[in-house]
N, C-alpha and C positions, 0 to 999 in steps of 0.2 A: 504494500500500500504506500502511496505517496505521502511523505512527511512534509509538513509546512512549518515555516517560521513566521510567527505573527508579531509584528511590531506595532506598539500602541502608544499614542500620545494624546494630549488634550490641549485645547486653546480656549481662552475666554473666561477662565475661572475667576480672574481678578474682578474686584469691585469696579463698577462703571460700565462693564460690557453687559448688554441685556440678554445674551445667550452664551452658551458654551458648547463646544463640540469635542467629542471623543472620536478619534479615528484609528482604524486598524488596517494595516497593510499586510496582506498575506503573500508570502513568496515561497514557492516550492524549494525545498532544501537543496535539491540538485541544481537549482538555477541561481542560488544566492551569490555565488562567486561571480558569475556573469553580471548580475544586477549591480553588485558593488563596483565592478570595473566600469560599468556604464555610468554610474553616478559620479565616480571619481573623474571620469572624462568630462562630464557636463560641468562639474564644479570648476575644473581647471580652465574652462572656456568662459566662465561667467564673471570673473573678477572678484568673487567672494574669497576671502581669506579665512582659513580656519574652518570651524564647524559650520555646517549649513543650517540656517535657521530662518523661519519666516520673518522674524524681527529684522533681519539684515536686508530684506527686499525693499530697497528704497533708492531713488535718484539714479537709476541705471537701467538701460534697455537690456543689457546682458543679464542682469539679475532677474528681471521679470521674465525674460525668455527662458531662463533656467526652470522656472515654475511650470511653464507650458511644456517644456521638454520632459519633465518628470511625469506630468500627467500622461503624455503620449507614451512614455516608456511603460507605464502601468497598463494603459489601455491596449497596447499592441502586443504585450508579452503575456506570460502565464500567471501574472500577479492579479490580485484584486484588492480593491479599497472599499471599506465599509465604514460608515460614520453615523453618529447620532447627534443631531442638533437639538439642544434643549432650550426652550424659552423659560428663563428663570422666573418671570412673573406669573407664569401659568403652572409651574411645577410646585405643588403645595409642600412637598417634603423639603424642597430647597429652603423654604422660609423657616423650617423647624430645625434642621441640622444639615448644613451644607455638605459636610464631608460624607455623611451617611447617604445623602441624596445623590451625590456624585458617584459613589461606588455602587449604588443600586443601578444606575444607568450604565456604568462600566460593565458590571456583571451581565446585564441583559444584552448589551451589544456584543460582548465577547462570546456569549453562548449562541446568539443568533448567527454570528459570523462563522463559527466553527462547527455548528451542528451538522452541516452538509459535507464537511471534509471527510474523505474516506480514510485518511491516515491519521497518525498521531500529530499533535501540534506542540511546538515549543513557543512560548509567549515571552517576548521581551517588552516590558513596560518601561517607559522613560521614568527616570528617578523622580520621586515626588515625596515631599515631607508629609507625614501623616501622624495622627495622634497615637496610632498603634504601630509598633515597630514591625509586626509580622503581617501587615496588611496584604502583602503579596500572597501569602499563604491562604488568607481568607478569600481573596479573589479567586484563587485556583479552586478551592473547595466549593464555593458557591456556584461558580460558572460550570464546573464539572457536574454538579448536582442538577443544574438547569438543563445541561446537554443530555444527561442521562435520562431525565424525564421525557425528553423528545425522542431519543434514539436508542435508549437501553444500555448505552455504554459511555464512558468518559472519553473525552478527546484530548484534553490538555495533559501532556506527560510531564512537562516542566514549565514553571512560570517564575520569572524573577524580574526585579527592578534593575535597570542597567544604566550606565553612563552613555548618553547619546553620542559622545565624542568617539566612542568605540564601535558604533554601528551605523553604517550608511542607511540601513533600513529605518532606523529611528529618525535620522535626519530627513529622509524623504517623506516619511509620514508626518513630520512636523510641518513641512511645507504644505502638503495637501490639506491637513486638518486646519492649519492657520488660514489658508485661502477660503475654505468652505465657511469657517466661522466668520471671517471678515465679510464675505459676500452677504451672509445673512444679517450681520450687524448693520451693514449699510441699508439693507431692506427694511429693517426695523426702525433705524434712525438715520435718515438720509443726511443729517447734519454731523454725523460722526466724523471726527478728525482722523482721517486715514491718509497715509502717504499715497501720492498719485501712482507710483510704481505698483503698489499693492492693489489699487483699484483696477489697473490695467491687467495685472496678473490674474485677478479674479475673473475679469471679462474674458480673457484668452482661455483660461481653463474651462469656463462655461462653453466657449465655442468648440472645444474638443469633445464636449458632450452633446453638441448639436443645439445648444441653447444660446440665448442672448445675455442672460444673467445667471450668476451662481446662487440662486435663491430657492430652488425647488427641492421637494423630495422626489424620490424616484420610484418607478415601477421596479419590482424585484428583477435583478439581472446579475450576471456573474462577474461583471467588470468593475462597476462604480456605483455603489449604493449610498444614498443619503436618506436617512430616516428622521422625520420630525417628531419630537416628543415634548409634552405629553399629547394625548389624543386631540385636545382642542387646537393644537398647532399643525395637525396633519393637513396635507393638501393646501398649505398656505405658502404662496399664492395659488399654487396648483401642483399636482403630481404629474411628472413628465417621464416619458421614455428616454433612455439614453441612446442617442444616435451618434455613434463614434465618428469623429472627423479628425483624421490625423494630418490633414492638409492645412491646418491653421498656420499662417505665416508668422515668422518672427517679427518683432518690432525693431526697426532700424534706430540707430543713434539719432539720426536726423528727425525721425518721426517723434521720438520721445522728447527731444529738446523742443520741438514745435508745440507738443501738447503741454509741456511744462509752462511755456509762455502763455498759452491760451487759458489754462486753468489755474494759473497762479494768481 
């Protein structure tokens, strides 16, 4: 059976953002080395120094093009991306206990992502400070319990919190998760102060999905799933099919500099 490595990260947890997103990038174990080499090559062309992060996508055509290229790499290869976008104001548990609410959605997404995988999964979560030192063990137990209820067997063989500097998969999922959360943030609050490069990156990633904006939840599909939570947030503004478009052109330096002048 095919083993997968699942890399998980989150975006938007901080105060001031109206939504948060948890993203999971699954990569077949036998493809991981090729994936890492592809990401290294993309980073070297982008102008980013050091670790790849959504926070670093600003003031550069090369950096925003990197985001589109990562989306294309996932869409055209054997990988898949699954995420849950949570409206904080609609999620009752968030108002009572933010950490418990966060990990409830984490467990649900992880179980739904891995329940259809035929082989065992190794999960790498981005490091996160929590009130309980063994939170990763709790996530594994609860997620496997949810998967077992659906399939009759556990899927997660190993789960650990890791330093994203050591894993290109965690860096790639940081970009995709950050982009999805930012796209939804702008939909909820059009006056949100977001760097122009990030706005364009969101638009370009949406174009790879066949959309005009990165604001929808998706019909179930094997490549790129966006799930809105809770129930009141579903289909807002609409649920859309993913229509993969790998021909989205890059943004030239001249184009970006022109847009900077127009929108500054």
